[in-house]
VEXTI-944660 format. One record per residue: residue number from 0; residue in one letter; y, x, z of N, C-alpha, C in turn. Coordinates in Angstrom, 3 decimals. Each point is the difference from the previous one (the first is absolute). Last residue first. Example, Ala and Ser with C-alpha at 12.3 -4.5 7.8 and 13.67 -1.06 7.14 Angstrom:
2
1, s, -2.250, 12.850, 7.080, 1.190, 0.820, 0.060, 1.090, -0.770, 0.730
0, a, -5.720, 0.290, -0.070, 1.190, -0.890, 0.000, 1.200, 0.900, 0.000
This chain:
165
164, h, 54.039, 34.742, 6.159, -1.139, 0.096, 0.921, 0.489, -0.022, 1.425
163, a, 2.297, -2.417, -4.476, 0.044, 1.190, 0.852, -1.154, -0.022, 0.984
162, p, -0.542, -2.453, -4.733, 0.704, -0.196, 1.257, -0.054, 1.272, 0.838
161, a, -0.148, 0.207, -5.372, -0.888, -0.160, 1.149, 0.820, -0.203, 1.260
160, q, 1.466, 0.901, -4.622, 0.155, -1.347, 0.535, -0.851, -0.226, 1.239
159, d, 0.068, 4.110, -2.575, 1.410, -0.266, 0.273, 0.246, -1.401, 0.542
158, q, -4.445, 1.414, -1.275, 0.505, 0.827, 1.095, 1.433, -0.362, 0.357
157, r, -3.315, -3.670, -1.960, 0.754, 1.138, -0.541, 0.598, 0.760, 1.159
156, v, -4.371, -3.473, -0.563, 1.071, 0.497, 0.856, 0.656, 1.190, -0.682
155, i, -3.291, -4.554, -1.098, 0.435, 1.291, -0.535, 1.228, 0.424, 0.789
154, v, -4.459, -3.518, 0.632, 1.375, 0.305, 0.388, 0.309, 1.384, -0.544
153, v, -3.870, -4.119, -1.144, 0.433, 1.400, -0.015, 1.455, 0.081, 0.429
152, p, -4.705, -3.602, 0.397, 1.434, 0.218, -0.213, 0.351, 1.484, 0.136
151, c, -4.898, -0.721, -1.553, 0.751, -0.566, 1.119, 1.490, 0.175, -0.305
150, a, -3.424, 1.769, -2.813, -0.677, -1.225, 0.428, 0.707, -0.671, 1.176
149, a, 2.100, 3.249, -4.189, -0.577, 0.000, 1.351, -0.577, -1.365, 0.350
148, h, 2.473, 1.407, -4.190, -1.452, -0.158, 0.045, -0.626, -0.065, 1.391
147, q, 4.872, 0.515, -1.324, -0.589, -0.857, -1.029, -1.467, -0.328, 0.247
146, a, 2.482, 2.968, 2.833, 0.635, -1.321, 0.076, -0.636, -0.970, -0.996
145, c, -1.353, 4.519, -0.109, -0.514, -0.682, 1.194, 0.578, -1.406, 0.099
144, r, 1.615, 2.763, -3.423, -1.386, -0.402, -0.273, -0.606, -0.735, 1.190
143, q, 4.323, 1.799, 0.542, 0.018, -1.078, -0.991, -1.419, -0.498, -0.286
142, s, 0.538, 3.745, 2.824, 0.477, -1.226, 0.656, 0.004, -1.180, -0.968
141, v, -1.111, 4.255, -1.676, -1.052, -0.505, 0.879, 0.449, -1.303, 0.640
140, s, 2.227, 1.232, -4.697, -0.046, 0.507, 1.367, -1.145, -0.629, 0.781
139, g, -0.094, 1.005, -5.348, 0.543, -0.991, 0.923, -0.164, 0.503, 1.413
138, l, -1.170, 2.474, -4.075, -1.026, -0.861, 0.575, 0.555, -1.148, 0.831
137, m, 2.802, 3.346, -2.330, -1.072, -0.348, -0.926, -0.951, -1.066, 0.565
136, a, 3.593, 1.763, 2.607, 0.598, -0.642, -1.168, -1.088, -0.473, -0.964
135, r, -1.284, 2.497, 3.746, 0.425, -1.338, 0.403, 0.587, -0.747, -1.183
134, a, -1.205, 4.502, -0.577, -1.193, -0.850, 0.132, 0.394, -1.418, 0.374
133, f, 3.418, 3.316, -0.218, -0.492, -0.412, -1.308, -1.196, -0.944, 0.108
132, g, 2.824, 0.165, 4.456, -0.117, 0.932, -1.098, -0.562, -0.613, -1.263
131, g, -0.801, -1.224, 5.559, 0.744, -0.265, -1.226, -0.289, 0.958, -1.130
130, r, -1.093, -0.752, 5.080, 0.101, 1.291, -0.683, 0.701, -0.110, -1.351
129, g, 0.890, -4.128, 2.856, -0.902, 1.070, 0.410, 0.269, 1.273, -0.756
128, r, 2.263, -4.961, 1.448, 0.259, 1.149, -0.861, -0.826, 1.173, 0.488
127, g, -0.129, -4.260, 2.121, 0.521, -0.399, -1.296, 0.266, 1.143, -0.938
126, g, -3.880, -0.700, 4.036, 1.356, 0.475, -0.216, 0.439, -0.343, -1.408
125, v, -3.630, -3.047, 2.664, 0.133, 1.242, -0.761, 1.468, 0.391, -0.068
124, v, -3.924, -3.639, 2.455, 1.364, 0.524, 0.044, 0.019, 1.330, -0.745
123, l, -3.137, -4.821, 0.689, 0.013, 1.361, -0.525, 1.450, 0.437, -0.043
122, l, -3.000, -4.038, 2.884, 1.199, 0.493, -0.666, -0.238, 1.415, -0.493
121, e, -3.462, -2.620, 1.966, 1.063, -0.996, 0.124, 1.203, 0.400, -0.841
120, a, -5.163, 1.398, -1.256, 1.144, 0.371, 0.841, 0.993, -1.155, 0.071
119, g, -4.093, 0.167, -2.712, -0.231, -0.371, 1.391, 1.138, 0.363, 0.933
118, e, 0.107, 2.577, -4.344, -0.964, -1.098, 0.113, -0.299, -0.260, 1.472
117, s, 2.746, 3.640, -1.583, 0.701, -1.253, 0.296, -0.950, -1.182, 0.159
116, a, -1.361, 4.457, -1.352, 0.225, -0.087, 1.451, 0.668, -1.313, 0.385
115, r, -0.604, 0.999, -4.601, -1.301, -0.253, 0.651, 0.175, -0.175, 1.506
114, i, 3.811, 1.211, -2.339, -0.381, -1.362, -0.404, -1.355, -0.359, 0.614
113, l, 1.547, 4.399, 0.569, 0.746, -0.947, 0.831, -0.343, -1.445, -0.347
112, v, -1.941, 3.420, -2.617, -0.481, 0.125, 1.381, 0.697, -1.022, 0.889
111, e, 1.485, 0.373, -4.430, -1.317, -0.636, 0.060, -0.570, 0.037, 1.414
110, s, 4.090, 2.232, -0.826, 0.176, -1.451, -0.098, -1.342, -0.721, 0.081
109, p, -0.043, 4.814, 0.100, 0.614, -0.634, 1.169, 0.162, -1.511, -0.108
108, d, -3.943, 2.893, -2.257, 1.332, -0.411, -0.419, 0.652, -0.762, 1.150
107, g, -3.664, 3.247, 1.716, 0.065, -1.000, -1.057, 1.437, -0.304, -0.354
106, e, -2.700, 1.868, 4.621, 0.235, 0.575, -1.316, -0.032, -1.119, -1.028
105, v, 1.348, -0.239, 5.383, -0.909, -0.455, -1.046, 0.364, 0.674, -1.316
104, l, 0.825, -0.393, 5.742, 0.282, 0.867, -1.138, -1.036, -0.318, -1.059
103, e, 2.018, -2.546, 4.728, -0.960, 0.050, -1.105, 0.512, 0.964, -1.065
102, e, 0.718, -1.813, 5.542, 0.431, 0.917, -1.056, -1.091, 0.083, -1.057
101, r, 1.866, -3.561, 4.143, -1.154, 0.546, -0.716, 0.534, 0.854, -1.138
100, l, 1.960, -2.291, 4.946, 0.239, 0.673, -1.280, -1.305, 0.553, -0.553
99, g, 1.010, -2.488, 4.319, -0.828, -0.540, -1.073, 0.212, 0.653, -1.353
98, a, 3.956, 0.550, 3.322, -1.335, -0.434, 0.419, -0.747, -0.560, -1.204
97, p, 3.785, 3.698, -0.866, -0.123, -1.419, 0.335, -1.443, -0.344, 0.393
96, h, 1.675, 4.982, 0.889, -0.375, -0.840, -1.150, -0.045, -1.458, 0.436
95, e, 3.249, 3.512, 2.456, -1.368, -0.494, 0.059, -0.265, -0.855, -1.233
94, g, 3.913, 3.092, 0.161, -0.506, -0.210, 1.351, -1.474, -0.315, -0.015
93, p, 2.407, 0.647, -4.120, -0.013, 1.223, 0.798, -0.550, -0.176, 1.418
92, f, -0.362, -2.324, -4.859, -0.163, -0.529, 1.359, -0.068, 1.182, 0.965
91, v, 0.810, 1.048, -4.435, 0.516, -1.373, -0.034, -0.042, -0.624, 1.389
90, a, -1.817, 4.327, -0.572, 1.437, 0.054, -0.293, 0.619, -1.396, 0.019
89, r, -4.679, 0.468, 0.495, 0.692, 0.498, 1.205, 1.505, 0.049, -0.216
88, l, -2.669, -1.159, -3.674, -0.017, -1.079, 0.985, 0.691, 0.424, 1.294
87, e, -0.531, 3.243, -3.374, 0.944, -1.034, -0.430, 0.066, -1.131, 1.024
86, e, -3.206, 3.370, 0.671, 1.356, 0.513, 0.243, 1.050, -1.037, -0.378
85, a, -4.473, -0.983, -1.020, 0.198, -0.051, 1.456, 1.397, 0.499, 0.368
84, f, -1.273, 0.403, -4.479, 0.190, -1.413, 0.336, 0.251, -0.154, 1.507
83, r, -1.110, 4.277, -1.584, 1.337, -0.368, -0.458, 0.316, -1.459, 0.363
82, e, -4.341, 1.601, 0.868, 0.973, 0.664, 0.874, 1.425, -0.404, -0.365
81, r, -3.474, -1.548, -2.769, -0.071, -0.637, 1.323, 1.032, 0.602, 0.951
80, a, -0.486, 1.996, -4.246, 0.635, -1.319, -0.106, -0.009, -0.721, 1.340
79, q, -2.281, 4.104, -0.318, 1.440, 0.217, -0.086, 0.743, -1.337, -0.075
78, v, -4.639, -0.153, -0.169, 0.411, 0.471, 1.326, 1.513, 0.176, 0.030
77, l, -1.863, -1.055, -4.126, -0.085, -1.141, 0.902, 0.448, 0.390, 1.406
76, d, -0.311, 3.375, -3.304, 1.107, -0.899, -0.288, 0.007, -1.190, 0.962
75, f, -3.613, 2.970, 0.215, 1.217, 0.641, 0.480, 1.200, -0.909, -0.218
74, e, -4.096, -1.434, -1.734, -0.038, -0.016, 1.464, 1.276, 0.609, 0.575
73, p, -0.668, 0.076, -4.737, 0.336, -1.324, 0.519, -0.009, -0.066, 1.520
72, d, 1.090, 4.036, -3.422, -0.996, -0.236, 1.036, 0.325, -1.330, 0.658
71, i, 1.123, 2.068, -5.086, 0.510, -0.675, 1.186, -1.154, -0.221, 0.958
70, a, 0.934, 3.936, -3.973, -0.811, -1.146, 0.424, 0.574, -0.577, 1.291
69, p, 3.442, 2.527, -3.213, -1.179, 0.308, 0.801, -0.749, -1.272, 0.389
68, g, 2.832, -0.463, -4.458, 0.246, 0.633, 1.296, -1.291, 0.281, 0.745
67, t, 0.792, -2.354, -4.263, -0.370, 1.404, -0.110, 0.206, 0.744, 1.304
66, w, -0.594, -5.248, -2.484, 0.321, 0.705, 1.240, -0.474, 1.435, -0.124
65, g, -0.648, -3.652, -3.228, 1.136, 0.884, -0.217, 0.394, 0.790, 1.238
64, i, -2.813, -3.957, 1.148, 0.180, 0.284, -1.422, 1.264, 0.840, -0.169
63, v, -1.492, -1.900, 4.175, -0.413, 1.371, -0.274, 0.158, 0.360, -1.472
62, s, 2.995, -3.553, 3.123, -1.122, 0.083, -0.927, -0.340, 1.457, -0.268
61, p, 2.312, -1.390, 4.668, 0.317, 0.162, -1.419, -1.267, 0.140, -0.833
60, t, 0.298, -2.862, 4.551, -0.363, 1.341, -0.438, 0.324, 0.143, -1.478
59, d, 2.308, -3.251, 3.729, -0.744, -0.035, -1.252, -0.260, 1.433, -0.430
58, w, 1.005, -2.715, 4.961, 0.374, 1.045, -0.946, -0.923, -0.070, -1.193
57, a, 1.867, -3.027, 4.697, -0.917, 0.194, -1.126, 0.511, 1.133, -0.876
56, h, 0.513, -2.405, 5.206, 0.539, 1.035, -0.877, -1.041, 0.235, -1.088
55, v, 1.227, -3.946, 4.021, -0.864, 0.478, -1.077, 0.748, 1.030, -0.833
54, a, -0.056, -2.838, 5.055, 0.800, 0.892, -0.838, -0.925, 0.648, -1.022
53, e, -0.068, -4.499, 3.255, -0.880, 0.872, -0.769, 0.866, 0.810, -0.958
52, l, 0.433, -3.201, 4.782, 0.696, 0.678, -1.087, -0.962, 0.968, -0.661
51, v, -0.543, -4.859, 2.963, -0.305, 1.423, -0.084, 0.690, 0.560, -1.239
50, g, 1.734, -4.391, 3.094, -0.963, 0.466, -0.997, -0.295, 1.476, 0.111
49, g, 3.171, -3.408, 2.237, -1.231, 0.372, 0.695, -1.084, 0.484, -0.936
48, v, 4.674, -1.220, -0.985, -1.009, -1.040, -0.232, -1.318, 0.312, 0.709
47, s, 3.789, 2.969, 0.303, 0.565, -1.329, 0.261, -1.019, -1.123, -0.190
46, q, -1.100, 4.579, -1.017, 0.148, -0.193, 1.443, 0.478, -1.419, 0.302
45, a, -0.245, 1.274, -4.479, -1.348, -0.119, 0.566, 0.069, -0.245, 1.504
44, y, 4.083, 0.878, -2.221, -0.545, -1.305, -0.368, -1.377, -0.203, 0.641
43, r, 2.058, 4.190, 0.520, 0.721, -1.027, 0.771, -0.569, -1.386, -0.292
42, a, -1.725, 3.535, -2.523, -0.404, 0.147, 1.407, 0.680, -1.048, 0.866
41, a, 1.229, 0.310, -4.544, -1.327, -0.603, 0.152, -0.487, 0.086, 1.446
40, w, 4.048, 2.158, -1.131, 0.162, -1.451, -0.110, -1.333, -0.698, 0.263
39, r, -0.021, 4.706, -0.201, 0.688, -0.469, 1.220, 0.134, -1.523, -0.015
38, l, -1.788, 1.941, -3.863, -0.919, 0.186, 1.120, 0.626, -0.488, 1.304
37, a, 2.657, 0.115, -3.888, -0.984, -1.085, -0.085, -0.977, 0.071, 1.169
36, a, 3.049, 3.486, -0.458, 0.724, -1.211, 0.405, -0.945, -1.196, -0.024
35, y, -1.698, 3.971, -1.635, 0.160, 0.110, 1.460, 0.752, -1.211, 0.541
34, s, -0.442, 0.391, -4.602, -1.302, -0.366, 0.573, 0.033, 0.128, 1.519
33, s, 3.810, 1.292, -2.456, -0.148, -1.460, -0.005, -1.365, -0.426, 0.541
32, p, 0.989, 4.686, -0.408, 0.802, -0.660, 1.041, -0.155, -1.519, 0.005
31, s, -4.137, 2.860, -1.844, 1.397, -0.208, -0.386, 0.767, -0.661, 1.142
30, g, -4.817, 0.948, -0.101, 0.816, 1.156, 0.345, 1.455, -0.144, -0.372
29, d, -3.565, -3.374, -0.432, -0.158, 1.058, -1.002, 0.847, 1.232, 0.289
28, v, -2.326, -5.053, 1.934, 0.790, 1.161, 0.417, -0.237, 1.114, -1.012
27, g, -0.701, -5.773, 0.789, -0.233, 1.185, -0.809, 0.940, 1.117, 0.418
26, v, -2.158, -4.387, 2.812, 1.217, 0.654, -0.483, -0.389, 1.254, -0.779
25, v, -2.032, -5.027, 2.350, -0.285, 1.230, -0.740, 1.319, 0.574, -0.495
24, v, -1.945, -3.514, 3.940, 1.214, 0.313, -0.747, -0.249, 1.362, -0.633
23, r, -3.213, -4.127, 2.399, 0.177, 1.341, -0.562, 1.304, 0.083, -0.771
22, r, -2.391, -3.092, 3.972, 1.099, -0.085, -0.967, 0.302, 1.415, -0.468
21, v, -4.520, -2.529, 2.167, 0.811, 1.209, -0.049, 1.060, -0.159, -1.075
20, l, -3.227, -3.375, 0.686, 0.699, 0.137, 1.265, 0.945, 1.195, -0.003
19, e, -3.108, -1.259, -3.537, 1.255, -0.740, -0.069, 0.817, 0.151, 1.274
18, s, -4.376, 1.862, -0.522, 0.931, 0.737, -0.852, 1.352, -0.699, -0.095
17, s, -3.633, -2.043, 2.385, 0.547, 1.142, 0.730, 1.003, 0.779, -0.844
16, r, -0.476, -5.164, -0.992, -0.943, 1.111, -0.018, 0.667, 1.189, 0.658
15, p, 1.162, -5.228, 1.151, 0.409, 1.181, -0.762, -1.081, 1.070, 0.061
14, e, -0.788, -5.393, 0.237, 0.003, 1.205, 0.816, 0.470, 1.184, -0.843
13, s, -0.670, -4.426, -1.769, 1.214, 0.040, 0.814, 0.086, 1.250, 0.868
12, p, -3.814, -0.929, -2.854, 1.201, 0.193, -0.807, 1.275, 0.115, 0.838
11, q, -4.610, 1.631, 2.108, 0.535, -1.297, -0.392, 1.278, 0.229, -0.801
10, p, -4.388, 3.396, 0.582, 1.400, -0.266, 0.343, 0.439, -1.356, -0.529
9, e, -5.097, 1.050, 1.513, 0.860, 0.078, -1.175, 1.445, -0.262, 0.400
8, s, -3.693, -0.324, 3.073, 0.295, 1.397, -0.303, 0.904, 0.163, -1.225
7, s, -1.686, -4.275, 1.586, 1.022, 0.523, 0.905, 0.355, 1.450, -0.304
6, h, -1.597, -3.470, -3.826, -0.614, 0.752, 1.093, 1.104, 0.605, 0.848
5, p, 0.782, -4.594, -2.788, 0.023, 1.458, -0.123, -0.680, 0.646, 1.205
4, e, -1.282, -4.868, -2.111, 0.769, 0.611, 1.083, 0.014, 1.516, -0.192
3, s, -2.507, -3.094, -2.666, 1.342, 0.253, -0.515, 0.896, 0.614, 1.067
2, s, -5.535, 0.381, -0.746, 1.052, -0.617, 0.809, 1.349, 0.327, -0.613
1, h, -5.348, -0.402, -1.775, 1.249, 0.745, -0.082, 1.070, -0.750, 0.775
0, m, -5.752, 0.465, -0.059, 1.180, -0.824, 0.000, 1.241, 0.866, 0.000
């Protein structure tokens, strides 16, 4: 016989799942002043809503086609990137890191990494002006791509418009 009553071990539609209880605020950090302003803004927002702050730094490894330089040691680069990211976080938060801060270093196209990280997040925060240059003119800025494709609302913080800390 089949009962139409749900089993007690199955989540009920009205019950929030454990992943819904955590309010994730994702922020992209690339070492630019506007990304630091975005990090400070996101930390204040996460604190105000009782959420966790996920600081994401992504880097894209250059293509090996036409590369004539020395071989890259990925382990060394990762260690160096972790140290640099930790230094950046200490510079932005000189006293104490915000409660619940998660640090993520991910290899890949920064906009794609942030768009993936936005899945299940309450908010994605990015700086309005990052590394820029020729690549940005050709591919579009990370903030623009995130605003168009993120799975959650996006806040773009410009350094010159960031609220005072």
